[in-house]
C-alpha positions as CSV (number, residue, x, y, z in Angstrom):
1,I,26.9,54.2,36.3
2,I,25.8,51.6,38.8
3,L,25.9,48.1,37.3
4,V,24.1,45.0,38.5
5,T,25.6,41.8,37.3
6,G,24.8,38.1,37.4
7,P,23.5,35.2,35.3
8,T,20.0,35.1,33.8
9,G,17.4,34.5,36.5
10,S,19.5,36.0,39.3
11,G,17.1,38.8,40.1
12,K,19.0,41.7,38.5
13,T,15.9,43.5,37.2
14,T,14.1,43.0,40.5
15,T,17.1,44.7,42.2
16,L,17.0,47.6,39.7
17,Y,13.2,48.1,40.2
18,A,13.7,48.1,44.0
19,A,16.4,50.8,43.7
20,L,14.3,53.0,41.4
21,N,11.2,52.6,43.7
22,D,13.3,53.7,46.6
23,I,14.7,56.9,45.0
24,K,11.8,58.0,42.9
25,S,10.1,61.3,43.7
26,V,8.0,64.0,42.1
27,E,11.1,66.2,41.6
28,T,13.2,63.4,39.9
29,K,12.7,62.5,36.3
30,I,13.4,58.8,35.8
31,I,13.2,57.1,32.4
32,T,13.8,53.4,31.8
33,V,14.6,51.5,28.5
34,E,13.7,47.9,28.7
35,D,13.1,44.7,26.6
36,P,10.5,43.9,27.8
37,V,9.0,46.2,30.5
38,E,8.5,43.6,33.2
39,Y,6.6,45.7,35.8
40,Q,4.7,49.0,35.6
41,L,6.3,51.5,37.9
42,N,4.4,54.6,39.2
43,M,6.0,58.0,38.6
44,I,8.6,56.5,36.2
45,Q,8.5,56.7,32.4
46,Q,9.2,53.3,30.8
47,V,10.1,52.7,27.2
48,H,9.8,49.3,25.6
49,V,12.5,48.5,23.0
50,N,11.2,47.4,19.6
51,E,14.0,46.4,17.2
52,K,11.4,45.7,14.4
53,V,10.6,49.3,14.1
54,G,14.2,50.5,14.7
55,L,13.8,51.4,18.4
56,S,16.9,49.7,19.7
57,F,18.4,50.4,23.1
58,A,20.9,52.9,21.6
59,A,18.1,54.7,19.6
60,A,15.9,54.9,22.7
61,L,18.7,56.2,24.8
62,R,19.5,59.0,22.3
63,S,15.9,60.0,22.4
64,I,15.7,59.9,26.2
65,L,18.8,62.1,26.6
66,R,17.0,64.9,24.7
67,Q,14.3,64.8,27.4
68,D,16.6,65.8,30.2
69,P,16.2,62.9,32.6
70,D,17.8,62.8,36.0
71,I,18.1,59.0,36.2
72,I,18.2,56.5,33.4
73,M,17.7,52.7,33.8
74,I,18.9,50.5,30.9
75,G,17.5,47.0,31.1
76,E,20.6,45.4,29.7
77,I,23.8,46.6,28.0
78,R,24.1,44.4,24.9
79,D,26.5,46.2,22.6
80,Q,29.3,48.8,22.4
81,E,27.0,51.5,21.0
82,T,24.6,51.3,24.0
83,L,27.5,51.2,26.4
84,R,29.1,54.3,24.9
85,I,25.9,56.3,25.1
86,A,25.4,55.1,28.7
87,I,28.9,56.2,29.7
88,Q,28.4,59.6,27.9
89,A,25.2,60.0,29.9
90,A,27.0,59.2,33.1
91,L,29.8,61.6,32.4
92,T,27.4,64.5,31.6
93,G,25.7,64.2,35.1
94,H,23.0,61.5,34.7
95,L,22.8,58.6,37.2
96,V,22.6,55.5,35.0
97,F,21.6,52.0,36.2
98,S,22.0,48.9,34.1
99,T,22.9,45.2,34.0
100,L,25.6,43.0,32.6
101,H,26.1,39.2,32.4
102,T,29.3,38.5,34.4
103,N,30.2,36.0,37.2
104,D,31.3,38.6,39.7
105,A,31.6,42.3,40.2
106,I,35.2,42.8,39.2
107,S,34.7,40.8,36.0
108,A,32.3,43.5,34.8
109,V,35.3,45.9,34.5
110,T,37.1,43.6,32.1
111,R,33.9,42.8,30.3
112,I,33.3,46.5,29.5
113,A,36.9,46.9,28.4
114,D,36.5,43.8,26.1
115,M,33.6,45.7,24.4
116,G,36.1,48.3,23.2
117,I,35.6,51.1,25.7
118,E,38.7,53.1,26.6
119,P,39.8,52.4,30.3
120,Y,39.8,56.2,31.2
121,L,36.1,56.4,30.2
122,I,35.2,53.3,32.3
123,S,37.0,54.7,35.4
124,G,35.3,58.1,35.0
125,A,31.8,56.7,34.6
126,L,31.5,53.8,37.1
127,V,30.3,54.4,40.6
128,A,29.7,50.9,41.9
129,I,29.2,47.3,40.7
130,E,26.9,44.8,42.4
131,A,26.9,41.1,41.6
132,Q,24.3,38.7,42.8
133,R,22.9,35.2,42.8
134,L,19.9,33.6,44.4
135,V,20.1,30.8,46.9
136,R,17.3,28.7,48.3
137,K,16.0,29.6,51.8
138,L,15.8,26.9,54.5
139,C,12.3,25.8,55.5
140,P,11.9,27.2,59.0
141,N,9.6,24.3,60.0
142,C,12.1,21.4,59.5
143,K,15.6,22.8,59.3
144,Q,18.0,21.2,61.8
145,K,21.1,22.5,63.5
146,T,24.4,21.1,62.1
147,I,28.1,21.5,62.8
148,L,30.6,22.1,60.0
149,P,33.8,20.1,59.7
150,S,36.6,21.7,61.7
151,N,38.7,22.6,58.6
152,M,35.7,24.4,57.1
153,Q,35.0,26.3,60.4
154,E,38.7,27.4,60.5
155,Q,38.4,28.6,56.8
156,F,35.4,30.8,57.7
157,Q,36.4,31.9,61.2
158,D,37.7,35.4,60.3
159,F,34.4,36.6,58.9
160,L,31.6,34.7,60.7
161,P,29.1,36.7,62.8
162,Q,29.6,36.6,66.6
163,D,26.6,34.4,67.3
164,Y,26.2,31.9,64.5
165,Q,24.5,28.6,63.9
166,F,24.6,26.5,60.7
167,Y,21.6,24.4,59.7
168,K,20.9,21.6,57.2
169,H,17.8,21.0,55.1
170,V,15.6,18.0,56.0
171,G,12.2,18.1,54.3
172,C,8.6,18.1,55.5
173,D,5.0,18.6,54.2
174,Q,5.3,22.4,54.4
175,C,8.2,22.5,51.9
176,S,7.2,19.5,49.8
177,Q,10.0,17.4,51.3
178,T,12.7,19.7,49.7
179,G,13.9,21.4,52.9
180,Y,13.7,24.8,51.2
181,V,11.0,27.5,50.8
182,G,11.6,30.6,48.7
183,R,14.9,32.2,47.7
184,E,17.3,34.8,49.1
185,M,19.8,37.0,47.4
186,I,23.5,36.8,48.1
187,S,25.6,39.6,46.7
188,E,28.9,41.6,46.6
189,V,29.3,45.3,46.1
190,L,32.4,46.9,44.6
191,P,32.5,50.7,45.2
192,I,34.7,52.4,42.7
193,S,37.1,54.2,45.0
194,D,39.7,56.7,43.7
195,K,42.4,54.1,43.9
196,I,40.4,51.4,42.0
197,A,39.3,54.1,39.4
198,A,43.0,54.9,38.8
199,M,43.8,51.2,38.4
200,I,40.9,50.8,35.9
201,A,42.2,53.8,33.9
202,N,45.6,52.3,33.8
203,G,44.3,48.9,32.5
204,T,45.3,47.0,35.6
205,T,44.4,43.3,35.7
206,K,41.3,42.2,37.6
207,E,43.5,40.1,40.0
208,E,45.3,43.3,41.1
209,I,42.0,45.2,41.4
210,K,40.6,42.4,43.6
211,K,43.6,42.6,45.8
212,V,43.1,46.3,46.4
213,A,39.4,45.8,46.8
214,L,40.0,43.3,49.6
215,E,42.3,45.8,51.3
216,E,39.4,48.2,51.2
217,H,37.1,45.7,53.0
218,F,35.4,44.3,49.9
219,I,33.2,41.2,50.9
220,D,32.8,38.8,48.0
221,M,29.6,36.9,47.2
222,F,30.8,33.6,48.6
223,K,31.6,35.2,52.0
224,D,28.2,37.0,52.0
225,G,26.6,33.6,51.4
226,V,28.6,31.9,54.2
227,I,27.4,34.7,56.6
228,R,23.8,34.1,55.6
229,A,24.2,30.4,56.1
230,A,25.7,31.1,59.5
231,R,22.6,33.0,60.3
232,G,20.4,30.1,59.4
233,I,18.9,31.5,56.2
234,T,20.4,28.9,53.8
235,T,22.7,25.9,53.9
236,I,26.5,25.9,53.3
237,D,25.9,23.4,50.5
238,E,23.6,25.8,48.8
239,V,26.2,28.6,49.0
240,F,28.9,26.3,47.5
241,R,26.5,25.3,44.7
242,V,25.6,28.9,43.8
243,A,28.6,31.1,44.7
244,K,31.8,29.1,44.7
245,I,33.2,30.4,41.3
């Protein structure tokens, strides 16, 4: 299972669609279960959940598994029954994509456990967890160079790119005086290594999992946002607003 997590409106479905578009082929049977189907995708079978006629996520998944798909995308895991079927599908050789509502990648592990799933099943099924948010992009027409306070520079020094420049938003006619145009994703990806899988199976706390993840070069969402701000894509204020959990 590959999970995409984040709050409502953070672009999770867009990320899943982009992933499916990238891996789809004539030889690969991909089926999605969604509520609702937000975009029509070529070469992919899409099922629209309809609770009124008894077609829940769980019921649709059971039907789909009888059709021998290679890849399954579940729009959202809402209950234990859907989660159990998704894990069973993953453990029997299917690649499963889905979404959860959590603040960060590591919290998804505890969220699944809170839904009553045995830790050894979680560790065996998870491949990776990606968490994301959307930040506003700086207007290229009016953004101005800025220097961060020295204490903040020192805090970020270890992971800033070699050539960096922070900018502040100003506002002009092209951006309706907001200083921003469009949005950009900031994210963190937690690969489930053998060590982390063993920790999940043993019911280890998320604080201990994060410590090991950082040892394995995990870059959290806040750091990813700071790096994007250092490249002039967004402002440091925007990163603090969106990603400082």
